[in-house]
Structures are given as C-alpha cells and as structure tokens.
PyMOL Python script that loads the backbone (N, CA, C, O; Angstrom):
from pymol import cmd

cmd.read_pdbstr("""\
ATOM      1  N   MET A   1      -7.387  10.380 -26.893  1.00  0.00           N
ATOM      2  CA  MET A   1      -7.320  10.273 -28.337  1.00  0.00           C
ATOM      3  C   MET A   1      -6.068  11.121 -28.841  1.00  0.00           C
ATOM      4  O   MET A   1      -5.924  12.311 -28.558  1.00  0.00           O
ATOM      5  N   ILE A   2      -5.232  10.429 -29.571  1.00  0.00           N
ATOM      6  CA  ILE A   2      -4.095  11.225 -30.089  1.00  0.00           C
ATOM      7  C   ILE A   2      -4.329  11.311 -31.588  1.00  0.00           C
ATOM      8  O   ILE A   2      -4.656  10.335 -32.262  1.00  0.00           O
ATOM      9  N   THR A   3      -4.142  12.549 -32.076  1.00  0.00           N
ATOM     10  CA  THR A   3      -4.282  12.881 -33.385  1.00  0.00           C
ATOM     11  C   THR A   3      -2.803  12.615 -34.224  1.00  0.00           C
ATOM     12  O   THR A   3      -1.845  13.348 -33.982  1.00  0.00           O
ATOM     13  N   LEU A   4      -2.720  11.722 -35.033  1.00  0.00           N
ATOM     14  CA  LEU A   4      -1.554  11.342 -35.839  1.00  0.00           C
ATOM     15  C   LEU A   4      -1.697  11.971 -37.166  1.00  0.00           C
ATOM     16  O   LEU A   4      -2.803  12.202 -37.656  1.00  0.00           O
ATOM     17  N   PRO A   5      -0.387  12.297 -37.850  1.00  0.00           N
ATOM     18  CA  PRO A   5      -0.464  12.750 -39.168  1.00  0.00           C
ATOM     19  C   PRO A   5      -0.691  11.463 -40.063  1.00  0.00           C
ATOM     20  O   PRO A   5      -0.259  10.361 -39.724  1.00  0.00           O
ATOM     21  N   PRO A   6      -1.412  11.688 -41.249  1.00  0.00           N
ATOM     22  CA  PRO A   6      -1.705  10.767 -42.113  1.00  0.00           C
ATOM     23  C   PRO A   6      -0.453   9.836 -42.523  1.00  0.00           C
ATOM     24  O   PRO A   6       0.664  10.354 -42.546  1.00  0.00           O
ATOM     25  N   ASP A   7      -0.597   8.625 -42.810  1.00  0.00           N
ATOM     26  CA  ASP A   7       0.520   7.813 -43.451  1.00  0.00           C
ATOM     27  C   ASP A   7       0.553   8.176 -44.893  1.00  0.00           C
ATOM     28  O   ASP A   7      -0.404   7.856 -45.598  1.00  0.00           O
ATOM     29  N   LEU A   8       1.553   8.804 -45.386  1.00  0.00           N
ATOM     30  CA  LEU A   8       1.687   9.122 -46.739  1.00  0.00           C
ATOM     31  C   LEU A   8       2.606   8.289 -47.552  1.00  0.00           C
ATOM     32  O   LEU A   8       2.963   8.578 -48.694  1.00  0.00           O
ATOM     33  N   GLY A   9       2.984   7.175 -46.852  1.00  0.00           N
ATOM     34  CA  GLY A   9       3.894   6.214 -47.452  1.00  0.00           C
ATOM     35  C   GLY A   9       5.402   6.699 -47.442  1.00  0.00           C
ATOM     36  O   GLY A   9       6.203   6.155 -48.204  1.00  0.00           O
ATOM     37  N   ARG A  10       5.764   7.622 -46.667  1.00  0.00           N
ATOM     38  CA  ARG A  10       7.099   8.226 -46.521  1.00  0.00           C
ATOM     39  C   ARG A  10       7.352   8.500 -45.086  1.00  0.00           C
ATOM     40  O   ARG A  10       6.485   8.397 -44.218  1.00  0.00           O
ATOM     41  N   ALA A  11       8.647   8.873 -44.867  1.00  0.00           N
ATOM     42  CA  ALA A  11       8.870   9.290 -43.525  1.00  0.00           C
ATOM     43  C   ALA A  11       8.259  10.509 -43.182  1.00  0.00           C
ATOM     44  O   ALA A  11       7.980  11.319 -44.066  1.00  0.00           O
ATOM     45  N   ALA A  12       7.993  10.755 -41.866  1.00  0.00           N
ATOM     46  CA  ALA A  12       7.293  11.938 -41.455  1.00  0.00           C
ATOM     47  C   ALA A  12       8.193  13.225 -41.724  1.00  0.00           C
ATOM     48  O   ALA A  12       9.393  13.220 -41.447  1.00  0.00           O
ATOM     49  N   GLY A  13       7.585  14.268 -42.248  1.00  0.00           N
ATOM     50  CA  GLY A  13       8.285  15.468 -42.489  1.00  0.00           C
ATOM     51  C   GLY A  13       8.387  16.211 -41.126  1.00  0.00           C
ATOM     52  O   GLY A  13       7.974  15.781 -40.050  1.00  0.00           O
ATOM     53  N   ARG A  14       9.010  17.405 -41.356  1.00  0.00           N
ATOM     54  CA  ARG A  14       9.319  18.432 -40.222  1.00  0.00           C
ATOM     55  C   ARG A  14       7.977  18.733 -39.681  1.00  0.00           C
ATOM     56  O   ARG A  14       7.814  18.635 -38.465  1.00  0.00           O
ATOM     57  N   ILE A  15       6.947  19.106 -40.485  1.00  0.00           N
ATOM     58  CA  ILE A  15       5.804  19.672 -40.023  1.00  0.00           C
ATOM     59  C   ILE A  15       4.976  18.593 -39.235  1.00  0.00           C
ATOM     60  O   ILE A  15       4.473  18.842 -38.140  1.00  0.00           O
ATOM     61  N   GLU A  16       4.875  17.443 -39.831  1.00  0.00           N
ATOM     62  CA  GLU A  16       4.130  16.243 -39.183  1.00  0.00           C
ATOM     63  C   GLU A  16       4.829  15.946 -37.805  1.00  0.00           C
ATOM     64  O   GLU A  16       4.129  15.818 -36.800  1.00  0.00           O
ATOM     65  N   ARG A  17       6.160  15.837 -37.744  1.00  0.00           N
ATOM     66  CA  ARG A  17       6.858  15.603 -36.597  1.00  0.00           C
ATOM     67  C   ARG A  17       6.560  16.744 -35.483  1.00  0.00           C
ATOM     68  O   ARG A  17       6.352  16.461 -34.303  1.00  0.00           O
ATOM     69  N   SER A  18       6.565  17.900 -35.928  1.00  0.00           N
ATOM     70  CA  SER A  18       6.309  19.130 -34.973  1.00  0.00           C
ATOM     71  C   SER A  18       4.976  18.990 -34.406  1.00  0.00           C
ATOM     72  O   SER A  18       4.847  19.191 -33.199  1.00  0.00           O
ATOM     73  N   LEU A  19       3.876  18.645 -35.177  1.00  0.00           N
ATOM     74  CA  LEU A  19       2.523  18.515 -34.677  1.00  0.00           C
ATOM     75  C   LEU A  19       2.376  17.323 -33.658  1.00  0.00           C
ATOM     76  O   LEU A  19       1.759  17.431 -32.598  1.00  0.00           O
ATOM     77  N   LEU A  20       2.988  16.203 -34.076  1.00  0.00           N
ATOM     78  CA  LEU A  20       2.938  15.069 -33.200  1.00  0.00           C
ATOM     79  C   LEU A  20       3.710  15.397 -31.952  1.00  0.00           C
ATOM     80  O   LEU A  20       3.280  14.947 -30.890  1.00  0.00           O
ATOM     81  N   GLN A  21       4.775  16.113 -31.956  1.00  0.00           N
ATOM     82  CA  GLN A  21       5.569  16.362 -30.785  1.00  0.00           C
ATOM     83  C   GLN A  21       4.628  17.133 -29.704  1.00  0.00           C
ATOM     84  O   GLN A  21       4.589  16.839 -28.509  1.00  0.00           O
ATOM     85  N   LYS A  22       3.939  18.082 -30.272  1.00  0.00           N
ATOM     86  CA  LYS A  22       2.879  18.946 -29.439  1.00  0.00           C
ATOM     87  C   LYS A  22       1.999  17.942 -28.816  1.00  0.00           C
ATOM     88  O   LYS A  22       1.902  17.926 -27.589  1.00  0.00           O
ATOM     89  N   GLU A  23       1.295  17.035 -29.605  1.00  0.00           N
ATOM     90  CA  GLU A  23       0.368  16.150 -29.162  1.00  0.00           C
ATOM     91  C   GLU A  23       0.961  15.219 -28.088  1.00  0.00           C
ATOM     92  O   GLU A  23       0.417  15.112 -26.989  1.00  0.00           O
ATOM     93  N   LEU A  24       2.061  14.557 -28.409  1.00  0.00           N
ATOM     94  CA  LEU A  24       2.639  13.747 -27.392  1.00  0.00           C
ATOM     95  C   LEU A  24       3.142  14.367 -26.151  1.00  0.00           C
ATOM     96  O   LEU A  24       3.164  13.691 -25.123  1.00  0.00           O
ATOM     97  N   ARG A  25       3.523  15.519 -26.153  1.00  0.00           N
ATOM     98  CA  ARG A  25       4.057  16.229 -25.037  1.00  0.00           C
ATOM     99  C   ARG A  25       2.781  16.343 -23.975  1.00  0.00           C
ATOM    100  O   ARG A  25       2.926  16.097 -22.777  1.00  0.00           O
ATOM    101  N   ARG A  26       1.576  16.727 -24.532  1.00  0.00           N
ATOM    102  CA  ARG A  26       0.435  16.708 -23.617  1.00  0.00           C
ATOM    103  C   ARG A  26       0.077  15.292 -23.025  1.00  0.00           C
ATOM    104  O   ARG A  26      -0.249  15.185 -21.843  1.00  0.00           O
ATOM    105  N   PHE A  27       0.140  14.305 -23.798  1.00  0.00           N
ATOM    106  CA  PHE A  27      -0.137  12.946 -23.434  1.00  0.00           C
ATOM    107  C   PHE A  27       0.843  12.417 -22.530  1.00  0.00           C
ATOM    108  O   PHE A  27       0.449  11.668 -21.636  1.00  0.00           O
ATOM    109  N   VAL A  28       2.135  12.711 -22.635  1.00  0.00           N
ATOM    110  CA  VAL A  28       3.138  12.230 -21.774  1.00  0.00           C
ATOM    111  C   VAL A  28       2.939  12.965 -20.356  1.00  0.00           C
ATOM    112  O   VAL A  28       3.244  12.375 -19.319  1.00  0.00           O
ATOM    113  N   GLU A  29       2.492  14.084 -20.343  1.00  0.00           N
ATOM    114  CA  GLU A  29       2.187  14.812 -19.003  1.00  0.00           C
ATOM    115  C   GLU A  29       0.942  14.151 -18.341  1.00  0.00           C
ATOM    116  O   GLU A  29       0.942  13.945 -17.127  1.00  0.00           O
ATOM    117  N   PHE A  30      -0.151  13.805 -19.150  1.00  0.00           N
ATOM    118  CA  PHE A  30      -1.225  13.088 -18.573  1.00  0.00           C
ATOM    119  C   PHE A  30      -0.840  11.745 -18.028  1.00  0.00           C
ATOM    120  O   PHE A  30      -1.241  11.324 -16.943  1.00  0.00           O
ATOM    121  N   ALA A  31       0.085  10.993 -18.969  1.00  0.00           N
ATOM    122  CA  ALA A  31       0.465   9.688 -18.545  1.00  0.00           C
ATOM    123  C   ALA A  31       1.302   9.764 -17.219  1.00  0.00           C
ATOM    124  O   ALA A  31       1.095   8.941 -16.327  1.00  0.00           O
ATOM    125  N   ASP A  32       2.164  10.663 -17.099  1.00  0.00           N
ATOM    126  CA  ASP A  32       2.997  10.806 -15.904  1.00  0.00           C
ATOM    127  C   ASP A  32       2.129  11.011 -14.640  1.00  0.00           C
ATOM    128  O   ASP A  32       2.523  10.597 -13.549  1.00  0.00           O
ATOM    129  N   LEU A  33       0.947  11.650 -14.788  1.00  0.00           N
ATOM    130  CA  LEU A  33       0.105  11.936 -13.577  1.00  0.00           C
ATOM    131  C   LEU A  33      -0.852  10.859 -13.380  1.00  0.00           C
ATOM    132  O   LEU A  33      -1.579  10.907 -12.388  1.00  0.00           O
ATOM    133  N   ALA A  34      -0.942   9.891 -14.205  1.00  0.00           N
ATOM    134  CA  ALA A  34      -1.931   8.850 -14.019  1.00  0.00           C
ATOM    135  C   ALA A  34      -1.482   7.815 -12.995  1.00  0.00           C
ATOM    136  O   ALA A  34      -0.290   7.612 -12.764  1.00  0.00           O
ATOM    137  N   MET A  35      -2.530   7.132 -12.356  1.00  0.00           N
ATOM    138  CA  MET A  35      -2.158   6.046 -11.406  1.00  0.00           C
ATOM    139  C   MET A  35      -1.415   4.939 -12.066  1.00  0.00           C
ATOM    140  O   MET A  35      -0.608   4.282 -11.408  1.00  0.00           O
ATOM    141  N   ASN A  36      -1.648   4.673 -13.406  1.00  0.00           N
ATOM    142  CA  ASN A  36      -1.128   3.597 -14.180  1.00  0.00           C
ATOM    143  C   ASN A  36       0.065   4.213 -15.048  1.00  0.00           C
ATOM    144  O   ASN A  36       0.243   3.781 -16.187  1.00  0.00           O
ATOM    145  N   SER A  37       0.813   5.132 -14.570  1.00  0.00           N
ATOM    146  CA  SER A  37       1.740   5.834 -15.475  1.00  0.00           C
ATOM    147  C   SER A  37       2.633   5.005 -16.215  1.00  0.00           C
ATOM    148  O   SER A  37       2.859   5.319 -17.384  1.00  0.00           O
ATOM    149  N   GLY A  38       3.241   3.879 -15.665  1.00  0.00           N
ATOM    150  CA  GLY A  38       4.057   3.011 -16.381  1.00  0.00           C
ATOM    151  C   GLY A  38       3.434   2.424 -17.567  1.00  0.00           C
ATOM    152  O   GLY A  38       4.049   2.345 -18.630  1.00  0.00           O
ATOM    153  N   SER A  39       2.112   1.968 -17.404  1.00  0.00           N
ATOM    154  CA  SER A  39       1.341   1.348 -18.518  1.00  0.00           C
ATOM    155  C   SER A  39       1.181   2.315 -19.491  1.00  0.00           C
ATOM    156  O   SER A  39       1.405   2.040 -20.670  1.00  0.00           O
ATOM    157  N   ALA A  40       0.784   3.527 -19.106  1.00  0.00           N
ATOM    158  CA  ALA A  40       0.347   4.649 -20.040  1.00  0.00           C
ATOM    159  C   ALA A  40       1.517   5.081 -20.935  1.00  0.00           C
ATOM    160  O   ALA A  40       1.432   5.310 -22.142  1.00  0.00           O
ATOM    161  N   ARG A  41       2.741   5.170 -20.092  1.00  0.00           N
ATOM    162  CA  ARG A  41       4.000   5.525 -20.930  1.00  0.00           C
ATOM    163  C   ARG A  41       4.339   4.430 -22.012  1.00  0.00           C
ATOM    164  O   ARG A  41       4.785   4.707 -23.126  1.00  0.00           O
ATOM    165  N   ARG A  42       4.089   3.208 -21.577  1.00  0.00           N
ATOM    166  CA  ARG A  42       4.509   2.088 -22.517  1.00  0.00           C
ATOM    167  C   ARG A  42       3.594   2.152 -23.882  1.00  0.00           C
ATOM    168  O   ARG A  42       3.997   1.732 -24.966  1.00  0.00           O
ATOM    169  N   VAL A  43       2.433   2.680 -23.687  1.00  0.00           N
ATOM    170  CA  VAL A  43       1.529   2.816 -24.838  1.00  0.00           C
ATOM    171  C   VAL A  43       2.139   3.892 -25.805  1.00  0.00           C
ATOM    172  O   VAL A  43       2.087   3.721 -27.023  1.00  0.00           O
ATOM    173  N   LEU A  44       2.694   4.960 -25.267  1.00  0.00           N
ATOM    174  CA  LEU A  44       3.167   6.041 -26.012  1.00  0.00           C
ATOM    175  C   LEU A  44       4.612   5.705 -26.673  1.00  0.00           C
ATOM    176  O   LEU A  44       5.023   6.313 -27.661  1.00  0.00           O
ATOM    177  N   LEU A  45       5.271   4.769 -26.085  1.00  0.00           N
ATOM    178  CA  LEU A  45       6.694   4.482 -26.568  1.00  0.00           C
ATOM    179  C   LEU A  45       6.732   4.242 -28.096  1.00  0.00           C
ATOM    180  O   LEU A  45       7.488   4.917 -28.794  1.00  0.00           O
ATOM    181  N   PRO A  46       5.957   3.325 -28.608  1.00  0.00           N
ATOM    182  CA  PRO A  46       6.066   3.130 -30.025  1.00  0.00           C
ATOM    183  C   PRO A  46       5.902   4.377 -30.928  1.00  0.00           C
ATOM    184  O   PRO A  46       6.548   4.499 -31.969  1.00  0.00           O
ATOM    185  N   LEU A  47       5.007   5.304 -30.488  1.00  0.00           N
ATOM    186  CA  LEU A  47       4.948   6.488 -31.296  1.00  0.00           C
ATOM    187  C   LEU A  47       6.225   7.324 -31.099  1.00  0.00           C
ATOM    188  O   LEU A  47       6.758   7.835 -32.085  1.00  0.00           O
ATOM    189  N   GLN A  48       6.722   7.479 -29.906  1.00  0.00           N
ATOM    190  CA  GLN A  48       7.911   8.233 -29.695  1.00  0.00           C
ATOM    191  C   GLN A  48       9.105   7.700 -30.438  1.00  0.00           C
ATOM    192  O   GLN A  48       9.964   8.473 -30.864  1.00  0.00           O
ATOM    193  N   GLU A  49       9.186   6.310 -30.613  1.00  0.00           N
ATOM    194  CA  GLU A  49      10.228   5.639 -31.363  1.00  0.00           C
ATOM    195  C   GLU A  49      10.103   5.915 -32.902  1.00  0.00           C
ATOM    196  O   GLU A  49      11.072   6.186 -33.610  1.00  0.00           O
ATOM    197  N   ALA A  50       8.738   5.812 -33.370  1.00  0.00           N
ATOM    198  CA  ALA A  50       8.453   5.905 -34.788  1.00  0.00           C
ATOM    199  C   ALA A  50       8.848   7.316 -35.234  1.00  0.00           C
ATOM    200  O   ALA A  50       9.431   7.484 -36.305  1.00  0.00           O
ATOM    201  N   TYR A  51       8.552   8.272 -34.466  1.00  0.00           N
ATOM    202  CA  TYR A  51       8.822   9.638 -34.850  1.00  0.00           C
ATOM    203  C   TYR A  51      10.104  10.272 -34.265  1.00  0.00           C
ATOM    204  O   TYR A  51      10.266  11.487 -34.385  1.00  0.00           O
ATOM    205  N   GLN A  52      10.947   9.569 -33.690  1.00  0.00           N
ATOM    206  CA  GLN A  52      12.202   9.953 -33.083  1.00  0.00           C
ATOM    207  C   GLN A  52      11.986  11.018 -32.098  1.00  0.00           C
ATOM    208  O   GLN A  52      12.664  12.042 -32.165  1.00  0.00           O
ATOM    209  N   LEU A  53      11.022  10.846 -31.112  1.00  0.00           N
ATOM    210  CA  LEU A  53      10.612  11.825 -30.102  1.00  0.00           C
ATOM    211  C   LEU A  53      10.935  11.155 -28.695  1.00  0.00           C
ATOM    212  O   LEU A  53      10.076  11.246 -27.818  1.00  0.00           O
ATOM    213  N   MET A  54      12.026  10.543 -28.452  1.00  0.00           N
ATOM    214  CA  MET A  54      12.317   9.897 -27.262  1.00  0.00           C
ATOM    215  C   MET A  54      12.584  10.876 -26.174  1.00  0.00           C
ATOM    216  O   MET A  54      12.486  10.528 -24.997  1.00  0.00           O
ATOM    217  N   GLU A  55      12.930  12.136 -26.531  1.00  0.00           N
ATOM    218  CA  GLU A  55      13.277  13.020 -25.465  1.00  0.00           C
ATOM    219  C   GLU A  55      12.014  13.546 -24.620  1.00  0.00           C
ATOM    220  O   GLU A  55      12.207  14.262 -23.638  1.00  0.00           O
ATOM    221  N   LEU A  56      10.889  13.227 -24.966  1.00  0.00           N
ATOM    222  CA  LEU A  56       9.740  13.617 -24.302  1.00  0.00           C
ATOM    223  C   LEU A  56       9.473  12.730 -23.118  1.00  0.00           C
ATOM    224  O   LEU A  56       8.488  12.930 -22.407  1.00  0.00           O
TER     225      LEU A  56
END
""", "prot")
cmd.dss("prot")
cmd.show_as("cartoon", "prot")
cmd.util.cbc("prot")
cmd.orient("prot")
C-alpha cells in the first residue's frame, strides 16, 4: 500500500511531493527486488510521472 497525498484540486506542493518521494523510494526498492520487477515498476510509473519523480 502506498500513501498518497490527498487530491486538493491543485498541483502537488513541495511538502506533498517530498512525502510521496520518500514513499516511492521505498516501493521502488521493493519493486526492484521482486521477481516481477518489470511489472512492479510499471505500476509505479504513473505516480512517478504525475509527481515528476522520474529520477527514482
């Protein structure tokens, strides 16, 4: 389960992006270690794109 910031009808602020970055960093690590790592990373890709966190 990934905790996402609430949708407030605006672009994510610095705090929301920072919190999600920490959450995604953990999930990217789990995904990379999974037997189905490609599939797991594809699930995370839309979140990375939405919050401009493609560097993870």
